[in-house]
N, C-alpha and C positions, 0 to 999 in steps of 0.2 A: 636205396639200398646201395652203400655201396658196390661199386665197381671192382672185382678180380681181377687184381694183377695174373700179365701174363709173362712170362720169361724169355727172348725168344735167343739164343746165341746167332751171331751171324759172323758164316764162316769168314774174319777177315782179322788185316792186323793193319784197314789204312782207318786211324783215329777220323782223318776226313768223311772218307763212303758214310761210318757207325753217323757221326752226324746230321751228315746232310739225310740221310735210314730213320734216322732219332723222329726229326722236325718233322717225317713226312708222314709216321703211324700216328695212333691215339694215343693219350695216358697216359692209357691202361698197359699197353703195352712195353716194357723193359726192354733196353735190344743190347745184348751183349759183345760183344767181343773178344777173340779168342784171346788178347789178353788175360780177361777176366774169370777166364775157365784155365790159365795156368798154358794153353796149348799152344808150341814152342812151332813144330812141326813143317815141313813142307809138304804142306795134301796136295799131290798129285791129281794137275786137268795134263788131262792124256786123252780127251775124248777127240774127233771131230769135228766137236758144234759145238752153240757158248750154249747150249740143252744138252747136252750129255756132260759138260764140263761140270757145269751146277748144279749138275746131280749129283756127277764125284764128288766132290767137296763138301755138299750138302749131308751125305749115304758117311763118308768119311767120318766124321766128326759125329754121327747120330749114333756109326756102333763103333766107337773107340765109346766115346760121355753119357750117353743115353741120353741126351736133353734134344727138347723139342730149340731144331733149328734150322738156316734158310743161308742160302749163297746164291752170289751172283753170276755170271760173266756178261760178259759189254762184250762189242766190236765194233770195233769202227771200220762200214761196207761200204770201198771207195772205187763204185762203179769203172771207170778205168781203167784200172788198176784191179779189173776181177774178183769183186767184196773183199780183198783187202785191208786193210791188214787182219782184220775180219776178227779169227780165234787169236792171232800170232798179237792182238794188239797193244794190249804189256807188255809184251819183249820181243818186236817186232826187230830196231837195231841190235839188238841180243838182248840175252841173258839178264845183264845188270841192268832192264829194266826202269833207263833212261827217259824220261819222258820228251824233256829235251834232247835227244839224238833221233827217235824215235818219229818226233814231227817232223828234223831237219830232209830225216830219207823221207818223210809221207811226202815234202813238198819238192826236192830232188824228183821222186817220181814220179807228178806231179806236172813238174818243170812244162814236158814233150805236148799235153794237154792244155785243150782248151774247155771242156767236159769235167765240168767241177763237182759233180751230184757225189753225194754219200749220204748216208745212212748209221743215225746209228743206233746200236741195237743194243738193250736188255733182255737180260733171261733171265728169271730168278725160280731156284726149286727150293721149297717147303715143305720138311717133315714133323707132322705134326703127328704127337702118336704112333709114331709109324708109319702111317700113308705120305706118300707123294702129291708135289703139285706143284703145277710150273706155271710161271703169267711171263709176260714176254707185252714189252714198252718198245716200240721203234719211234725217234722221232728223225723227220728227214733234210737236207739242207746240203752246205757246198762248203768245199775245202778251201779260203783264204788263202793270198800265196803268200799271207806274212803271220807271223804273231799278230795278232790286238790281247790285250786287257789281262789284269793282271790275277785275278779269281779264279775259281778254281782249281783242276785238274787231271793231268795225261790232257792228251788233244783238240783239250777249252780253246786257250790261244788259237786254234786255225779254226774252230767252228763251228762252222753261223750256222741257229736253225731259220727254214725258206720265213720272208717272210717280217723277221723279225730284226734285219741290218747294221747288230750287232755280234762282235760271238760269245760261246757261252764265257770267259773268258770277261769276259766287256757285265756281265751281271754279278747281279746281286746275290748271298745262296736263295731266299725267295725266289728271286726275279724266276732263277733257273730253278727253282723245286716248283714252281707254274707249267713248266713244256719239253724238261726235259726230259729223257728215255728211258732213266731213272724213274723217275717218280710217276708215267706213269707202271711203266711195270710194276712198283711199288702202290702204285692207286688202286690194284686189283687186289693185291695181298690183300691189302688195308680194307675194300670190301671184303674177301671173303673171311676174313677176322672177324666183322661185327654179324655177319650176319650165323657163323658158327657160336659168340653176344647172343646173338636174340631168341638161336632156334632153342 
């Protein structure tokens, strides 16, 4: 029996993220982006935490377009900086959301600290048939003193996950997908979708 396709709109304009997530979900799930539904709105992210922001984005898309959707919010949380940049990770150095400037600021602020422990945390909010669900993924690691690697995006060149000896930016997409915070959250989402399909 052929598995019914399920279409989910991912509340992002970031094609790299969409591609990463499509590669982690089962074939019967088709990930669409905001571009696919002609949404160019600047979706608000005004909540005090990652879960709140993810839910806010998903609710915005669900309420306006009435489609099953999901949104994520990811934060880099650095121990020595009291959890910064956290919810401000994308715009840490300013509203331009420039990842090079963001990394520069992190490296500058950390230059006076020996403790470079950090974690990446992703929260995914899913709205399916009007019901809301949350999934979280965490990966622990540390901040390098300089950039290493050309892959990935965001803070990947300065974040080294625990016990791997290289940054996310030094890994291939499939390698990163095996251990990233986003993949851990997506794995929980995938398990949930499989459960629904089986029930």
